[in-house]
Phi, psi and omega in degrees: 000123179272138188245003172213153185207129179254147183223128179233147180231141187208129171273102193267357178047051179101120180284322172049233177262014182301330182295346174262008183258117183298322185294321177294318178298324181291340182285338179275063187258013186259163177298322182233119180239117183255121186245119176262155178052064169284336176060044181235151170278170184289333182269007181290146178271114185237030186292147168222138184297131178073013173231141169261168184200151165230150183216159174225130181248151183266134178302130182281132171288172185286310187291310185305143178276349180229165171287161174233167179062216181093137184231136169229130175245115175263134175226150182300142185297337174295345181260010195294332177286340181261348188236130179219154178278141180254114183273163165067020175268315186223149177260354188277145174281357181266356178222139178227122182259132179239159179238127177261104187302127183293325181286321180292323182261004183060047183250165176273335176222157176292152174251126177258107186264127172254117166279115198234131163236120180248118184296160172301161188296330185277354181288142173291346175276351182281129184216072186042054192287332180289321182294316184285330173296312177303319171304318177295320182292312178307319175299323186263344183290343176288341187265338183175196178277148186250139171225127175248126174225139179160208179243113183257353188041050181239131172252118190248346186055225180252021179299138186286142178257022185216167175278110187285328180255032184298326186284355181257020180295136181298148189294331183295336181272342180309319185292348175278351184262151177298163177291329186261021188284137180242134185289163181287148177263144187266118181227115183261143181257160182236077184267147172269349174293140183245002180229167179239108178272179184301316179298320181300315181303313180291329175295323180294315180300316176301312182299318177289325182285326184256005179067035171272143176245131179280123183270340180294137170057048176289149179299139181107348185232122175296146178294114173278180176296328178207173187225150173230158172246126187239125172289134167227150183235077177272114179071254184254104174072186188256144186217167179236096186285144175080011179230015178062025177219117183215127178228134172307124175077009178217181172099184184215161160247152187232093182288351183071039178221159172113210196234356192291132173272324181213138179213129178231145180226155184253159165251116181288165163073025183231131187247131180287162183295153183299319185293325182285324174293320173300313169313307182297319177306306179305319181294316180298323172303318179295324176291325176293324178294322179288317172308315181295318179298314182294316176303315180295321177297317178297325174291330179289328177299316180295318176299317181301319185291319179296319180291319180292326174292321174297319178299313173299315179301318182289326178295313181296311183303317183296315179299315179297322174297310181299325179285313186273330183272315188257000000 
């Protein structure tokens, strides 16, 4: 039974011939290595000695000369009995779900790990990924604990990923909560980012609604160039020392090293208050409406351009007819 596990994530901007680079291979030093934007087809040779892998490739469009997107998860071959791909969770090429078996890793619950790449908002490959991801989290959270690692293109600054004033809920609302409801524990981050982008806002909303916690740049650790999340099991279960958050059988220690861009983890069996859920649903509705308006505006521009081109074509045809016929 393995009692510790290291996970790293890396947007490599094309795997190319990196598998022949000794320095690159030496960087894949974790038990589980998640590589984003591999730009590889499904039938490409991607074997690495002493590693097993699962991958997902994005379908190639007609014009581009190379593939885009793509996810490969390499894990040490000694772990193959404890890690399996979970199919039929998502139809997206931007997410790949794995199951970490609780018996193999000595956990109280299975962990469902999502290797996730969310394209920028301006990308043609962005397709309401946060909404779809939240649906997938809701589907899988009843089966075990959730861990999301990858490149989410989200800037969240120090915005809270929990309900800060949850303990001040009015007495009239307390009867709406289940008997086993537990309030959010306060874990603050120490981020150098000063802005909140659109993806970051949606990530924060998912964290609050789904009880996910952002692990990057937690207070007590200076923000390093990159991060990894490492499971440790001191005595009973996993814990996060020095950060005011410990749950038996869950959690993380964060040594501040490695490759991961973004990582979030959940605290299970906890439901947010209904008024908070309603507020978040309204915010998501606003985001969906904004996306819809943007798409409609883009379609109108395309129609205007086409109409303009047709107008010029008719004008040229008319002039030619006048010249050659009359």
